[in-house]
C-alpha positions as CSV (number, residue, x, y, z in Angstrom):
1,M,16.5,7.8,57.8
2,Q,14.5,9.4,55.0
3,T,15.8,12.1,52.6
4,Q,15.1,13.2,49.1
5,L,17.8,10.7,48.0
6,T,16.3,7.7,49.8
7,S,12.9,8.6,48.3
8,S,14.2,9.1,44.8
9,L,16.2,5.9,44.6
10,N,14.0,3.8,47.0
11,I,16.8,3.0,49.4
12,E,17.0,2.8,53.2
13,F,20.0,5.0,54.0
14,P,21.1,8.1,52.1
15,L,24.4,6.7,50.9
16,I,25.9,6.0,47.5
17,M,28.9,3.7,47.3
18,A,30.9,5.7,44.8
19,P,32.1,4.2,41.5
20,M,35.8,3.5,41.6
21,F,37.8,2.5,38.6
22,L,39.2,-1.1,38.9
23,V,38.0,-1.3,42.5
24,S,34.2,-1.5,42.3
25,N,33.0,-5.0,41.5
26,K,29.9,-7.2,41.6
27,A,30.5,-8.4,45.2
28,M,30.7,-4.8,46.5
29,V,27.6,-3.7,44.6
30,V,25.5,-6.7,45.7
31,A,26.5,-6.2,49.3
32,G,25.7,-2.5,49.1
33,M,22.2,-3.2,47.7
34,Q,21.6,-5.9,50.3
35,N,22.3,-3.4,53.1
36,G,20.0,-0.7,51.9
37,I,22.2,1.7,50.0
38,A,22.8,2.6,46.4
39,A,26.0,0.9,45.1
40,T,27.7,1.9,41.8
41,F,30.5,1.0,39.5
42,P,32.1,2.5,36.4
43,S,31.1,1.0,33.1
44,L,34.8,1.0,32.2
45,N,35.5,-1.7,34.8
46,Y,33.9,-4.1,32.2
47,R,35.6,-3.5,28.9
48,N,35.6,-7.0,27.4
49,E,32.8,-8.2,25.0
50,G,29.7,-9.3,26.8
51,E,31.0,-8.5,30.3
52,L,28.8,-5.5,31.0
53,E,25.6,-7.1,29.7
54,M,26.2,-10.2,31.9
55,L,26.8,-8.2,35.0
56,L,23.7,-6.0,34.5
57,D,21.5,-9.1,34.1
58,E,23.0,-10.5,37.3
59,L,22.4,-7.2,39.2
60,N,18.9,-6.9,38.0
61,E,18.2,-10.4,39.2
62,E,19.8,-9.7,42.6
63,K,17.8,-6.5,42.9
64,S,14.5,-8.4,42.2
65,K,15.3,-10.7,45.1
66,L,16.1,-8.0,47.7
67,S,14.2,-8.1,51.0
68,V,15.3,-4.5,51.8
69,K,15.3,-1.2,49.8
70,G,18.5,-1.1,47.9
71,T,19.6,-0.4,44.3
72,Y,22.6,0.0,42.0
73,G,23.8,2.6,39.5
74,I,26.5,3.0,36.9
75,N,29.1,5.7,36.2
76,L,29.6,6.7,32.6
77,I,32.5,8.9,31.5
78,V,30.8,11.0,28.9
79,Q,33.8,12.6,27.3
80,K,34.5,12.0,23.6
81,T,37.8,10.4,24.6
82,N,36.0,7.4,26.1
83,P,35.8,5.0,23.1
84,L,33.2,2.8,24.8
85,Y,30.8,5.5,25.9
86,E,28.2,5.1,23.1
87,K,28.3,1.3,23.3
88,H,28.0,1.2,27.1
89,L,25.2,3.7,27.2
90,K,23.2,1.6,24.7
91,I,23.7,-1.5,26.8
92,C,22.7,0.3,30.0
93,V,19.5,1.7,28.5
94,E,18.6,-1.8,27.1
95,K,19.0,-3.3,30.6
96,K,17.2,-0.3,32.3
97,V,19.9,0.6,34.8
98,P,18.1,2.4,37.7
99,F,20.4,5.4,37.8
100,Y,23.5,7.0,36.4
101,I,26.4,9.1,37.5
102,T,27.9,11.1,34.7
103,S,31.5,12.4,34.7
104,L,33.8,14.7,32.7
105,G,31.6,15.7,29.7
106,N,28.2,16.5,28.3
107,P,25.5,14.3,29.8
108,K,22.7,15.2,27.3
109,Q,22.4,11.7,25.8
110,V,22.4,9.9,29.1
111,I,19.7,12.2,30.5
112,E,17.5,11.9,27.5
113,Q,17.8,8.1,27.2
114,A,17.6,7.4,31.0
115,H,14.5,9.5,31.3
116,S,12.8,7.6,28.4
117,Y,12.3,4.7,30.9
118,G,12.3,6.4,34.2
119,G,16.0,6.2,35.1
120,K,17.6,8.9,37.2
121,V,20.8,10.9,36.3
122,F,23.1,12.6,38.8
123,C,26.0,14.6,37.3
124,D,29.4,15.1,38.9
125,V,30.0,18.8,39.3
126,T,32.8,20.8,40.8
127,N,31.6,24.3,40.0
128,I,28.4,26.3,39.2
129,E,29.2,26.7,35.5
130,H,29.2,23.0,34.8
131,A,26.2,22.5,37.1
132,Q,24.2,25.1,35.1
133,K,24.8,23.1,31.9
134,C,23.6,19.9,33.5
135,Y,20.6,21.7,35.0
136,D,19.6,23.1,31.6
137,L,19.7,19.5,30.2
138,G,17.3,18.3,32.9
139,C,19.5,16.2,35.3
140,D,17.9,14.8,38.4
141,G,20.6,16.1,40.8
142,F,24.2,16.9,41.4
143,I,27.1,15.0,42.9
144,A,29.0,17.9,44.5
145,V,32.6,16.8,44.2
146,G,34.6,18.8,46.6
147,Q,38.1,19.0,48.1
148,G,39.4,15.8,49.5
149,A,37.6,13.5,47.1
150,G,39.3,10.4,45.6
151,G,39.9,10.4,41.9
152,H,39.0,13.7,40.1
153,A,38.6,15.9,43.1
154,G,37.1,19.4,43.0
155,P,38.9,22.6,44.1
156,N,36.1,23.9,46.3
157,T,35.1,23.0,49.9
158,L,31.8,21.2,50.2
159,Q,30.6,23.8,52.7
160,V,30.7,26.4,49.9
161,L,29.9,24.2,47.0
162,I,26.7,22.6,48.4
163,S,25.4,26.0,49.7
164,S,26.1,27.6,46.3
165,L,24.4,24.8,44.4
166,H,21.3,25.1,46.6
167,H,21.3,28.9,46.1
168,H,21.4,28.6,42.3
169,F,19.3,25.4,41.8
170,P,16.9,25.1,44.8
171,D,14.8,22.5,43.0
172,K,17.6,20.0,42.5
173,M,19.0,17.5,45.1
174,V,22.6,17.6,46.0
175,I,24.7,14.6,47.0
176,A,28.0,15.4,48.8
177,A,31.3,13.7,47.8
178,G,34.7,14.2,49.2
179,G,36.4,13.5,52.5
180,I,33.6,11.6,54.1
181,A,34.3,8.3,55.8
182,N,32.1,8.2,59.0
183,G,28.7,9.0,60.4
184,E,29.8,12.4,61.7
185,G,30.8,13.3,58.2
186,I,27.4,12.1,56.8
187,L,25.5,14.1,59.4
188,S,27.5,17.2,58.6
189,M,26.6,17.0,55.0
190,L,22.9,16.5,55.7
191,A,23.1,19.5,58.0
192,L,24.4,21.5,55.0
193,G,21.3,20.5,53.0
194,A,22.7,17.5,51.1
195,A,20.2,14.8,50.4
196,G,22.9,12.2,50.9
197,V,26.6,11.4,50.5
198,S,28.7,9.5,48.0
199,M,31.5,7.6,49.6
200,G,34.3,5.8,47.8
201,T,37.7,5.5,49.6
202,R,36.2,3.9,52.7
203,F,35.0,1.0,50.5
204,I,38.5,0.3,49.1
205,A,39.4,-1.2,52.5
206,T,36.8,-3.9,52.3
207,Q,37.0,-7.7,52.1
208,E,34.9,-7.6,48.9
209,A,37.2,-5.2,47.0
210,G,39.2,-7.1,44.4
211,V,42.4,-5.1,44.8
212,S,45.7,-6.2,46.3
213,D,46.1,-6.4,50.1
214,A,48.9,-3.9,49.7
215,Y,46.5,-1.3,48.3
216,K,44.0,-1.9,51.1
217,K,46.8,-1.7,53.7
218,A,47.9,1.6,52.1
219,I,44.4,3.0,52.6
220,V,44.5,2.1,56.3
221,D,48.1,3.3,56.9
222,S,47.9,6.6,54.9
223,K,47.0,10.0,56.3
224,M,45.5,13.0,54.6
225,N,48.9,14.5,53.9
226,D,49.8,11.4,51.9
227,I,47.3,12.3,49.2
228,V,48.6,14.2,46.2
229,L,47.3,15.3,42.8
230,T,48.7,13.9,39.6
231,E,48.1,14.7,35.9
232,K,49.9,11.5,34.9
233,I,46.9,9.2,34.9
234,S,44.2,10.9,32.8
235,G,45.5,14.4,32.0
236,T,42.9,15.8,34.5
237,P,44.2,16.2,38.1
238,C,43.5,13.0,40.1
239,T,44.2,12.2,43.7
240,I,46.4,9.3,44.6
241,I,48.5,8.0,47.5
242,N,52.0,9.5,47.4
243,T,53.9,6.2,46.9
244,P,57.6,6.0,45.9
245,F,56.5,5.2,42.3
246,A,54.2,8.2,42.2
247,K,57.1,10.4,43.4
248,K,59.5,8.8,40.8
249,I,57.3,9.6,37.7
250,G,56.2,13.0,39.0
251,Y,52.8,14.7,39.1
252,K,52.8,17.2,36.2
253,Q,52.8,16.8,32.5
254,N,55.9,18.1,30.8
255,W,55.8,21.0,28.3
256,F,55.5,18.8,25.3
257,E,52.6,16.9,26.8
258,R,50.8,20.1,27.8
259,M,51.3,21.4,24.2
260,L,49.7,18.3,22.8
261,S,46.8,18.5,25.4
262,N,46.0,22.1,24.3
263,N,46.5,21.9,20.6
264,S,43.1,21.8,18.7
265,T,44.4,19.2,16.3
266,T,46.0,16.8,18.7
267,K,44.2,17.2,22.0
268,K,41.4,14.7,21.5
269,Y,43.8,11.9,20.4
270,F,46.5,12.8,22.9
271,K,44.0,12.8,25.8
272,M,42.7,9.5,24.6
273,W,46.2,8.1,24.6
274,V,46.9,9.5,28.1
275,Q,43.7,8.0,29.5
276,L,44.4,4.6,27.9
277,S,48.0,4.6,29.1
278,G,46.8,5.7,32.6
279,M,44.2,2.9,32.7
280,K,46.8,0.3,32.0
281,K,49.1,1.7,34.7
282,L,46.3,1.6,37.2
283,E,45.3,-1.9,36.2
284,Q,48.8,-3.2,36.9
285,S,48.9,-1.2,40.2
286,V,45.9,-3.0,41.8
287,K,47.5,-6.4,41.2
288,P,49.4,-8.2,43.9
289,G,53.2,-7.8,43.9
290,N,53.4,-4.9,41.5
291,Y,55.8,-2.2,42.6
292,Q,54.5,0.4,40.1
293,T,51.9,1.6,42.6
294,L,49.4,4.3,41.5
295,W,46.7,4.0,44.0
296,C,43.7,6.3,43.8
297,A,42.3,7.5,47.2
298,G,40.9,10.6,48.9
299,Q,41.9,12.5,52.0
300,S,39.4,10.4,54.0
301,V,42.2,7.8,54.4
302,E,42.9,9.9,57.6
303,L,39.7,8.4,59.1
304,I,40.1,4.8,58.0
305,G,41.7,2.3,60.4
306,D,40.6,-1.1,59.4
307,I,39.5,-3.5,56.7
308,K,36.0,-4.8,57.1
309,S,33.1,-6.3,55.1
310,V,30.8,-3.9,53.2
311,K,28.0,-4.9,55.6
312,E,30.1,-4.1,58.7
313,I,31.0,-0.7,57.3
314,I,27.4,0.2,56.4
315,D,26.1,-0.9,59.8
316,R,28.8,1.2,61.4
317,L,28.0,4.2,59.3
318,K,24.3,3.9,60.3
319,T,25.1,3.6,64.0
320,E,27.6,6.5,63.8
321,T,25.2,8.8,62.0
322,T,22.4,8.2,64.6
323,K,24.9,8.7,67.5
324,A,26.2,11.9,65.9
325,F,22.6,13.2,65.6
326,E,21.9,12.4,69.3
327,N,25.2,14.1,70.3
328,L,24.2,17.2,68.3
329,K,20.8,17.4,70.0
330,S,22.4,17.2,73.4
331,V,24.9,20.0,72.4
332,V,22.2,22.2,71.0
333,A,19.9,21.6,74.0
């Protein structure tokens, strides 16, 4: 199945395994590459000295040995509140990471430095205003983050967001993200004009994911109505499973926290503290036996009913997409 995304990244199937904080790992990325897709991870999953460099060397070696078309990419949080941003970008450029996904800030540095060696940059966008800024900086495409996405979901439906992005920026590819977990969803996004899809939540319930069995089981057992938005993790609304612990701590910042978030003097440092505190809570949540469960997930949990290997899931998605296309042709005929 060839699209603009498969051509741009030299992959076999128009699918990006989305970067997931504390979930994405080497085993998942390698399995994704070996099965013909683009697999990604957040740089912040590797915060200890030397970890990121070692992983990128290993992934570059794995990529050089592939017998299929597959690749990897890295997600960079480009906000000033990310204390490792500059360091991680420098490492990624030195190792010539094939492509980047930028989130939550100004991607200018990433675009300039990635393009210096032929790397691609796709920017997470939830609205046309932010997309315009990324377009003006020369990004290679957009990750349209719509309703139902895991993590920092957007407020708009993909049907509207993708069409609007195409209208405003007809020369840029759009990748759909949010609420997609099967082949029917993939085909529907391609029909809207997306060059491919970015899928995260489905890959939490995999054998390779290094999170607790309880987290994986929650992905399988939860329904779309179990997904809620919380400001307690990063200050920016983030989708999580509505566990008893999530209910206990609440979903909104209190008046004092909101004041610190909006004050010109304190907001940078307070947001940095909120994010670091949230990262620690999430890190504890994914470990076995922890009752303080803050588990990120999107509304596509509704469509997930089992825990499989990455290969099995990708094979299933390819088969489902082909079958959905054949079914559509029969309906149209």
